[in-house]
C-alpha positions as CSV (number, residue, x, y, z in Angstrom):
1,M,0.0,0.0,0.0
2,K,2.9,2.4,0.5
3,P,3.4,3.3,-3.2
4,K,-0.3,4.0,-3.5
5,V,-0.3,6.2,-0.3
6,A,2.7,8.1,-1.6
7,A,1.0,8.6,-5.0
8,N,-2.1,9.9,-3.3
9,M,0.1,12.3,-1.3
10,V,1.7,13.7,-4.5
11,K,-1.8,13.9,-6.0
12,A,-2.9,16.1,-3.1
13,V,0.2,18.4,-3.6
14,K,-0.6,18.6,-7.4
15,E,-4.2,19.5,-6.7
16,Y,-3.0,22.4,-4.5
17,D,-1.0,23.6,-7.5
18,F,2.3,22.3,-6.1
19,R,2.0,24.1,-2.8
20,I,1.5,22.9,0.8
21,S,-0.1,24.3,4.0
22,T,1.1,21.7,6.4
23,G,2.1,22.4,10.0
24,I,4.3,21.1,12.8
25,Q,3.3,17.5,12.5
26,T,3.3,17.0,8.8
27,T,5.8,19.3,7.0
28,I,9.0,17.3,7.7
29,R,7.3,14.0,7.3
30,L,5.9,15.0,3.9
31,M,9.2,16.2,2.6
32,N,11.1,13.1,3.8
33,Q,8.5,10.7,2.4
34,L,8.6,12.4,-1.0
35,V,12.3,11.6,-1.3
36,K,11.9,8.1,0.2
37,N,9.3,7.2,-2.4
38,G,11.0,8.6,-5.4
39,Y,9.5,12.1,-5.7
40,T,12.6,14.1,-5.0
41,G,11.7,16.5,-7.8
42,V,8.4,17.3,-6.2
43,A,10.1,18.1,-2.9
44,Y,12.6,20.4,-4.6
45,Q,9.7,22.1,-6.4
46,L,8.0,22.8,-3.1
47,L,11.3,24.1,-1.5
48,E,12.0,26.5,-4.4
49,S,8.5,27.9,-4.9
50,N,8.1,31.6,-4.4
51,R,4.3,31.6,-4.4
52,F,2.2,31.8,-1.2
53,P,2.3,29.7,0.8
54,S,6.0,28.8,0.5
55,W,9.3,29.2,2.3
56,L,10.7,31.5,-0.3
57,Y,7.5,33.7,-0.1
58,S,8.5,34.3,3.5
59,V,12.1,35.2,2.4
60,N,10.7,37.6,-0.2
61,Q,8.7,39.3,2.6
62,G,12.0,39.9,4.5
63,A,12.2,36.8,6.7
64,A,15.6,36.1,8.3
65,A,14.4,32.9,9.9
66,I,11.7,30.4,9.2
67,W,8.3,31.3,10.6
68,E,5.8,29.4,12.7
69,R,3.0,30.1,10.2
70,W,2.9,30.3,6.4
71,D,0.8,33.4,6.7
72,G,2.8,35.1,9.5
73,F,2.9,38.1,7.2
74,V,1.0,38.4,3.9
75,K,1.6,41.2,1.5
76,G,-1.4,43.5,1.3
77,R,-2.8,42.1,4.6
78,G,0.0,42.5,7.0
79,F,0.8,40.4,10.1
80,Q,-1.2,37.4,11.5
81,G,-2.5,37.8,15.0
82,P,0.2,37.9,17.8
83,G,-1.2,34.9,19.7
84,M,0.7,32.3,17.7
85,N,3.0,34.0,15.2
86,S,6.7,33.3,16.0
87,F,9.1,34.4,13.3
88,N,11.7,31.8,14.3
89,H,10.0,28.4,14.9
90,Y,10.4,24.7,14.2
91,A,6.9,24.2,12.8
92,I,7.6,24.8,9.1
93,G,11.2,25.4,10.0
94,S,11.5,21.6,10.3
95,V,12.4,21.7,6.6
96,G,15.9,22.4,7.8
97,E,16.2,18.7,8.8
98,W,15.3,17.8,5.3
99,M,17.9,20.1,3.8
100,Y,20.6,18.6,6.0
101,Q,19.5,15.0,5.2
102,H,18.8,15.3,1.5
103,I,20.5,18.4,0.0
104,L,23.8,17.9,2.0
105,G,23.0,14.2,2.5
106,I,24.0,14.0,6.1
107,S,22.0,11.3,8.0
108,Y,22.5,9.4,11.3
109,D,22.9,5.7,11.3
110,E,20.2,4.3,13.6
111,H,22.4,1.4,14.5
112,T,25.3,3.7,15.7
113,P,24.0,6.5,18.0
114,G,25.8,9.8,18.3
115,Y,27.1,9.9,14.8
116,R,29.9,7.5,15.6
117,H,29.0,6.2,12.1
118,F,26.8,8.2,9.8
119,I,25.6,8.3,6.2
120,V,26.3,10.9,3.5
121,K,24.1,10.7,0.4
122,P,23.5,14.0,-1.4
123,E,20.3,14.3,-3.4
124,P,20.8,17.0,-6.1
125,G,17.7,18.4,-7.5
126,G,15.7,21.5,-8.6
127,S,17.9,24.4,-9.8
128,L,20.7,23.6,-7.4
129,N,24.1,22.8,-9.0
130,W,26.1,23.0,-5.7
131,A,25.6,22.9,-2.0
132,K,27.9,23.5,1.0
133,G,27.2,23.0,4.7
134,S,28.1,21.3,8.0
135,Y,26.5,19.6,10.9
136,H,28.1,19.9,14.4
137,S,27.5,16.4,15.8
138,I,28.3,15.3,19.3
139,N,31.4,13.6,17.8
140,G,32.6,16.5,15.8
141,N,31.9,18.7,12.7
142,I,30.6,16.8,9.6
143,A,31.0,18.9,6.4
144,V,29.9,18.3,2.9
145,V,30.4,20.3,-0.3
146,W,29.1,19.1,-3.6
147,Q,28.9,20.4,-7.2
148,N,26.9,18.9,-10.0
149,S,27.6,19.5,-13.7
150,N,26.9,17.7,-17.0
151,D,30.3,15.9,-17.0
152,A,30.9,15.2,-13.3
153,F,29.6,15.2,-9.8
154,S,32.2,16.2,-7.1
155,C,31.8,15.8,-3.4
156,E,34.1,16.9,-0.6
157,V,33.4,15.2,2.8
158,T,34.9,15.8,6.2
159,V,34.6,12.8,8.6
160,P,35.5,13.8,12.2
161,A,38.2,12.0,14.3
162,N,37.1,8.7,15.8
163,T,34.1,8.3,13.5
164,S,33.4,6.7,10.1
165,A,30.9,7.3,7.3
166,T,29.2,5.5,4.5
167,L,29.3,7.7,1.4
168,I,26.7,7.0,-1.3
169,L,27.4,8.6,-4.7
170,P,25.7,8.5,-8.1
171,A,27.2,5.8,-10.3
172,G,29.5,7.0,-13.1
173,R,32.1,6.0,-15.7
174,Q,34.9,6.6,-13.2
175,I,35.0,7.5,-9.5
176,T,38.2,9.0,-8.0
177,E,39.3,10.4,-4.7
178,G,42.0,13.0,-4.8
179,G,42.8,11.9,-8.3
180,T,43.2,8.3,-7.4
181,P,40.7,5.5,-8.2
182,A,38.4,5.5,-5.2
183,N,38.9,1.8,-4.5
184,N,42.6,2.4,-4.1
185,A,42.5,5.7,-2.1
186,Q,43.7,5.8,1.5
187,G,41.0,5.5,4.1
188,V,38.4,4.4,1.5
189,S,37.0,1.0,0.9
190,A,34.2,-0.1,-1.5
191,A,30.9,-0.9,0.2
192,G,28.7,-1.8,-2.8
193,K,27.5,-0.8,-6.2
194,N,24.4,-1.0,-8.3
195,N,23.0,0.6,-11.5
196,T,22.4,4.0,-9.9
197,T,24.8,4.4,-6.9
198,A,28.2,3.4,-5.6
199,S,28.9,3.2,-1.9
200,F,32.2,3.7,0.1
201,L,33.2,3.3,3.7
202,L,35.3,6.2,4.9
203,K,37.6,6.5,7.9
204,S,38.1,9.8,9.6
205,G,39.6,12.4,7.4
206,K,38.9,14.8,4.5
207,Y,38.0,13.4,1.1
208,N,37.5,14.8,-2.4
209,F,35.5,12.5,-4.7
210,R,34.8,13.0,-8.4
211,V,32.3,11.0,-10.4
212,A,33.0,11.3,-14.1
213,R,29.9,10.7,-16.2
């Protein structure tokens, strides 16, 4: 039933003209499930929309943080009532979790608490051709920088001391780390491959991967 439920979810988004009006319980779950069920493009379309209600609509109204309500301020009407109208709030700001997990690709490993081991799987989409960011975990700073072009996908990853990571990259004609074939690079070991992705286990350190298409 899961594929059918996911398709119905996307149908509801389409019927609302590729907008959402979800709140604190549903926003992050919707975005995560779109990617999990193969609708990454729809998630990016929502993220990059400038129409009301949307995150970028708020930015275009001068937002410096993500609001509690989609209609915290509406052009031509003004501010929502003061009773429940924070301008720095987790409710729709929960999309930040989605951005870390899917744009940067940094996710926890549920079998290894505290980011002693973690997953890095960037999900390029929308109009983005690069991303840069970091997550300060309890075991150190995890950083990811990626760039996507027609001929290559590059990904720089920082794995903190005393931790390890599984890096999942798009499959390509050739994958190198620091100019060396990835399977022969120091601190790197192959962890699996299929038609769409290639996985590597990384020891602590800083790595620079390039996937040639």
